[in-house]
Every structure is written in C-alpha cells, then in structure tokens.
C-alpha positions as CSV (number, residue, x, y, z in Angstrom):
1,M,18.6,-54.5,-23.3
2,R,19.4,-54.5,-19.5
3,K,20.8,-51.4,-17.9
4,K,24.1,-51.7,-16.1
5,R,23.7,-51.8,-12.4
6,N,25.8,-48.7,-11.8
7,A,24.6,-46.8,-14.9
8,G,22.9,-43.5,-14.0
9,I,23.7,-43.7,-10.3
10,I,25.4,-40.3,-10.5
11,A,23.8,-37.5,-12.5
12,Y,27.2,-35.9,-12.9
13,G,30.5,-37.5,-12.7
14,T,32.8,-39.7,-14.7
15,E,32.7,-43.4,-15.4
16,E,35.5,-43.7,-12.8
17,D,33.2,-42.0,-10.3
18,R,30.4,-44.5,-11.0
19,Q,32.8,-47.4,-10.7
20,K,34.1,-46.2,-7.4
21,L,30.6,-45.7,-6.1
22,A,29.7,-49.3,-7.3
23,V,32.6,-50.7,-5.3
24,L,31.8,-48.7,-2.2
25,A,28.1,-49.7,-2.5
26,D,29.0,-53.4,-2.8
27,T,31.3,-53.1,0.2
28,Y,28.5,-51.8,2.4
29,R,25.9,-54.1,0.7
30,L,23.8,-51.1,-0.4
31,S,22.7,-49.7,-3.7
32,G,24.5,-46.7,-4.9
33,S,21.5,-44.5,-4.1
34,E,21.2,-45.9,-0.6
35,L,24.9,-45.3,0.0
36,I,24.7,-41.7,-1.2
37,I,21.7,-41.0,1.1
38,K,23.5,-42.7,4.0
39,M,26.6,-40.5,3.4
40,I,24.5,-37.4,3.3
41,R,22.7,-38.2,6.5
42,D,25.9,-39.2,8.3
43,R,27.7,-36.0,7.2
44,F,24.8,-33.8,8.1
45,T,24.6,-35.4,11.6
46,D,28.3,-35.0,12.0
47,L,28.1,-31.3,11.2
48,Y,24.7,-30.3,12.8
49,G,23.9,-33.0,15.3
50,P,21.3,-35.7,15.3
51,S,18.3,-33.5,16.0
52,A,18.9,-30.9,13.2
53,S,16.5,-30.9,10.3
C-alpha cells in the first residue's frame, strides 16, 4: 500500500494542518519537509541575521 504524499509530514498537528502544508508545498514546488526547513531558516535569518548560527 502506498503512503499518501502528505502523510506523516507533521509529527503533531491535525489532518487540516497536513492539508494546508501540502497546498503550500505544492505552491512553492517543494516537499513539505523542504518547506518547513525553508521557513525555519527564513524566520531565523529574519530574527537573528544571516550570519547567526
């Protein structure tokens, strides 16, 4: 049996959260995991600057 593309993307969250993530990921042409990492990196840079680690 094939796993749904958006199944298991979020460890915690509702089915609605997973559906929203799938729509956003498709919009940006990324996987859900790639989008989450991109958002983390972008937000971190916004808060702490590009050279913060």
